[in-house]
N, C-alpha and C positions, 0 to 999 in steps of 0.2 A: 569491469568486469568482475564478478564475483564468482570464484571457482567451485564453490559449494552452496550454490542457490537452491539445488536441489532438496538440500537439508534444512532450508528456512522455512518456519511457519508459512504457509499460504492461503488465501482466500480467493476463490475463485468467483467473481462478479458478473461473469455472463449474463445475461438477459435481465438484469437488475434495472429497476428506471433509475433515473437521476436522482429521484426522491429516497428511492431506499439505500443509494450508497451511502450517503452519510452515516446512517444507523448503522449498517452492519461493518463499514469499516471502522466507525468508533468503536463498537464493541469489540472488533478484532484488535485495535490497539490496546485497550482498556485489559480485555485478557493477558495480552503477551507481555504488558508491562506487569503484571501481576506475577507471571511466571520465569520473569528475569531475562526475556528474550531481546534483543540488542537491536536485530532487523528481521522485517517480514517483508513476504512479495504479495503485492494486489494484481492477480491476474483479471485482466479488462478486455484482452484481446484485442485488434489492430482495428476492422470496421471503419468508420468513420471517424474515431477518435473521442466519441462523446463522453465514453467513461474514462477513459483516461485524461481527459479536461477537467471532469469534473472532480476526479480524485484531486488531481494538483492544485484545482482552485480551492476545494475545500479544506485542505492539510496543508498546504505550501506554508501557512502561518502558525497552523496549530501548536500550542506550546508543548503538547507531547512528542512534537515530531523534530528531531534534530537535523535532518536531510532527506529529501525526496528525489529521486532521480530514474531514469529509465535503465535499461540494461542494453548495451550497443549491439548484442546479438539475437536479443528478442523484443521486438518494439511492442509487444502485447503484454508488457508487465511493467508495473512501478515498485522500487523498491525502496520501503521506507526504514530509515535508521530512528530508533526511538530512543527520546531524550531520557538518560539517566538520571539526571538531576531534577526529578519531579518531587 
């Protein structure tokens, strides 16, 4: 659990299609790497889990991502730790 999750850069992808997710999250990752941020939050909501699965499928093996995990207190978000060795 991240106690300071509210302070992390956040992207809300509610209402995005699966096709839009890659471009939006990828751009958000690039922007945050440039700004030197180490963690970001993707808000996908709970629903049927389609956006959550898509985020994890697309970015689990991305070279820019060190680690990707959910928050045990909020199932509607994914936390991404960015790779600092790019």
